[in-house]
N, C-alpha and C positions, 0 to 999 in steps of 0.2 A: 801273686796278688798277696795284698796286704789287708790288713781286718784292724777295725774299730782300736786294736790296741796296740797301732803302729807296726806290727811286727808281721812276715808271712802267715798265713794259714799252718803251715806243718810245725812250728815252733809255738804257736798257740794249741794246737792240739796236743803236742811235748806236753807242752804246761798243764794243760787239766788234764790226760789220763796220768802222769804224775799224782799232780794233786788228788782227783779222784780216786787212783788206784789205793795210795798210803793211806787217805781217809777212809776207806772201808775195809783197809788191812786193820787200822787202831779202833774203830767201832765191832770187827769182828773178835777183834780179840779180846776189849773190854765190855763184853756185851753183858756179863756178870758183876754182880755186886761185890765188889770186896776191896778191900782197905790196898790202897798202892802203894808196894813195898820200895824203901829209899834204891834199894838196888835197879828193882823192876824202872822204877823213872829214869835211874840215871842211864840205861838201856837202851829205852823207848828215846832222850833225848839223843843220844847218840843214830839213834836209828832217824831221826826226822835230821837230824844237822847232814847226814848223809846222803837222805833224800834231795834235800836244798843243794848240797856239794854237787850231786848229777846232774843236775839243773842249771849250777855252773859251769861247768865241763861242758858241757853245750852250750850255751851261750857264747864261751874262749872259743870253743873248735868251729863255731858256725857264725861267728860275725867279731871276733877279735879281743886283743884280754880288754881292750877299755869297756864296751859293752857289759862282759864277763865280772870286771872290777864294779862298775855300777849297782850290778846285780850284787854283788857279795857286801857293799859298803850299805847299800840299803838296806842288805838283810842283816846285818850287825848293828845298825842305827831302830830297826827296831826291835829286835832282839833286845838291847839296852834299854829303852825307853819302857819296854812292856814291863820292867821291872817294879815300877813302880803299879802298875796296875796290879801286878800280880799281890803287891802287898795289901790292894783297898778288897778285893777277891777272900783274902786271909781276913780280914776286920768282918768282912762281909758275911762267910760260913761261921762265923764264932760268936756272931748279933745272932743269929738265925739258928742254932745251935744244932749244926744242918754235918750228921753220924759222917767220917772222913771215909765211910765205904760210899757214899753216895755223890760224892767229889766228882769223880770224876764224868758222873752220867750230866751231872750241870754242867760243868765246866766243856762235857762235849757240846753240847745243844747251844751253851753260848758259845763257843767257835763257830756253829754255824750261821749264828745272827753275825755273829762279825765277818764272813766268809761277805755276807750280803751288806751291809754296813759301809763295809771298805770298800768296795766295789763303788756305792754310788758314791763317797767322799773323793775317789781317784777320779771318778769321771768328772765332779764339779771341778773338784781342786786342778786339775790341770786346764780344764776348760777355762776356769779365771784367766790361771796364766799367761791366756794368750790374747788375755785383754791389758797388759800392758806391766811394765815394770811396776808400776803404784802396787800392784795387786800383789804383790813377790816382798814387799815393802810390810803390807798388812801382815803376812804371812807371818815375816818378820817379827811386827809386835808380838802375833797371838803366842808363839815360839816361848819368845823372851819373855812373857806376860806369866803365862804357865807357870817356869823357872822364876819368876819373881814367887809366885804363889806358894808353892813348892817350898820357898824357902823362909817365908813367913808359917806356914804349917810346921815347917820342923824347931823353928823356934818357939814355938806357943804350947805352953801346956794345957791342951782341949782334951776334954772328955771325946770319949768313944760315942761315934756318932750315932744319934738315932733315927735305924730304918725304917721305922714306921712311921717319919714323916720325909720316905722319901718320893720324888714325883714318883715312881712304879709303881710303889708298895699304894702307894695312895688310889691309884689308874686300876690297876688290877681288881683291888677292893669296891673299885665302884661299880667294876664292869662283875666281876663274880662274889659269890658268896664264896666267907673260908671259911675249911675247916680249921682247926689252930692246930691241929697234930699231925706228925709225921706220916705218913701212911704207907709203909711201903719205902720205892722209889717212885709211885704215881705223885704226879704233875696235878691232877684231879683227879675227882672219884663221884661216883654220883649218887645219888639223893638215897636211895635202897643201900649204897655204905655206909652212908652218915646214919641212915636210921636203925642200923644193924649197929654202927661202934655208939649212939648216946642211947640205946639201951643197955649197954655196958655197964655193972656199978660202978665203974672208974671214972665215966664219965656223968653221972648223973648229975652234975651239978653246971654242967656247961647249958651255955646258951648261944644259938645259932640263928644269927639276923639276916632271915633266909625270904624272898619273896615263896607264896607256896605255886607259881610256877616254874621254881627253882628247880634245876637237873643237874647242873654239874656246879661241882666247887672247888676252889682250887686250896692249894695246899702250900704250905709252909715251900716247900720243892722249888715249887709253883712263882711263889713272893719273890726267892733269892735268887731265880733264874733271873726274873725281869730288874730286878734292880742290878744283879751284874750288866745283864744286855746295855741299860740304859748309862751306866757309868762307863758299858766300854765305847759307847757310844760318845760322851764326854771326852771319853780322852784318846779319839779317833783325830776330836780339834786341832790338838794339838802334834799327833804323832803324824798323820796323815801330809802338813806342811812343811814337818822334818824330812820326812824321806822325799817327798818332793823336791826339796832343797840339795838331794842331790842331782837325781834323775827327773826328766819332763816326759820321759817315757812312760806310758801308761800299761804297759805291758811288764816294763823292768821293775816300775812302783805297783803293783797287781802283789807282781810273782815273787815279789821281795818281803811284801807285808805278809803275805800267803803263808809261805813258806816257814817264815817267824811265828807268826800264830798256831798254827797247825803243832808247833812245838811248846808253844806255850802250857797244855796238859803236864806235861812231862815235867817240863820243867818251875809248875808250880808246886808238886812235891818234893822238886831237889831243895827248892829253896826253902820251903816247908820245914825241911829236918835243917836246913843251914841256917837258917834266917837269925837266931841268936847268936852266932859266928860273924853274918857279914853286915855289923853294924854300920858302916862306912857305905853302902853300898847307892844309897838313896841319892844322899851327896855327891857320888857322880854323876847318877843321873841330872841334875841340877845342873852339875859344872856342863856335861853334855848337852843340856838342854842351849843354855848363852850362850853354846860355840856355834852348835846351829842357828841359833838366831844370829848369830855375827855372821854365817856364809853365807845367809839368805839376803841380810843387808847389806854385804858386800857383791853378791852375784845384782842387785836389785840397781845398788846406785851405781857402778859398774854402768848398766847399760845404759843407766838417763843420763851418766855423765863423761863417761869412757875414762875413770881415773886406771884402770888398769890390775888391781887389786881384785883377786879372788881367789879360790880356794879348791884344787883339784878334787876328783874323788880318791885318788888316789891317799892324798894327804889328810882328808876328811877320815876316813879307815883307819891309817896309822894313829890321826890323834882320840881318835872314839875309845879304840880298842886300848890306848897308852891310859886314858882316863880312867879303863874301866879298871883296868889291870892295877892301878894307884889304888884304887879305891878299895878291891879285894888283899891287898898289901896293907894299906891302914886299917882294916878289920879287926886281920892277921895280930899288925904288932901294936893299936892302940884297940886291945878288945872293950866292950861295955865295962861298966864298976860291974855289972851282977854274973860278969865270965870270970872277972879276977879271982 
């Protein structure tokens, strides 16, 4: 018996059990608000890699090397493409002035949203591919255009984005009145808490625009979470087609993306500590996106015209890891001027 994910029910159960079990372990361990040390972040990153490899071993054992290789390739690709998303999250946290002890809480709930939205995009994406190879050409254009836009932004000296004009920010303010100060780790506070805060001398000049019936107020943490969620949805528009370039099996695509995404919180703290050293990492992401666009283009045109040129999953994995390694090596050999 197979599920809508394209694999037997026991495989889906193994995936869900690993996913939910690891998620609860992570939530229980990080239930307190505290700064995540680099050592802890590295250990948790290793933990998530081990969980992912356990599922990969299961796929290798149950379905052979081809299926296992497809999962590993999709997992590695999603990890690499997520690097650019992590840099965006750093900018968002900085703009909102969120204390580092609350980063993990926001990232955790952001990941929950990513689990839901990725599932929707995978279903839509794999469904669209069944319409024909021209859809794959469109996906190739989307991924290629993302790489071009990254290249354009990398060459420009634009100021940091004003997130008060972000769609998510304006939408939240339209739905909820906003308390402008961080209130512990709360995403929302009630009217009684607002009145208590307004009674404090340091808040005497604050003016809160709210209706008489307003009982719930959003805090900067929720505004930050909303901006991260919408930014992640936009990121999924290029990452989902990129991983679909590796495999069209929904379970392979979704499981690879989920295990990669669930390790992003720990990876965020590692990258935050090392970002000033990995100055050429984003360039590697751009090159990988161009490569994936080429792979999608070759696959689509091969289906349409049968030219016989395509790139296998194992070759894709080698190329992706090589480009990433070159970006890291280039960062070590040619650091930014500020680090010299």
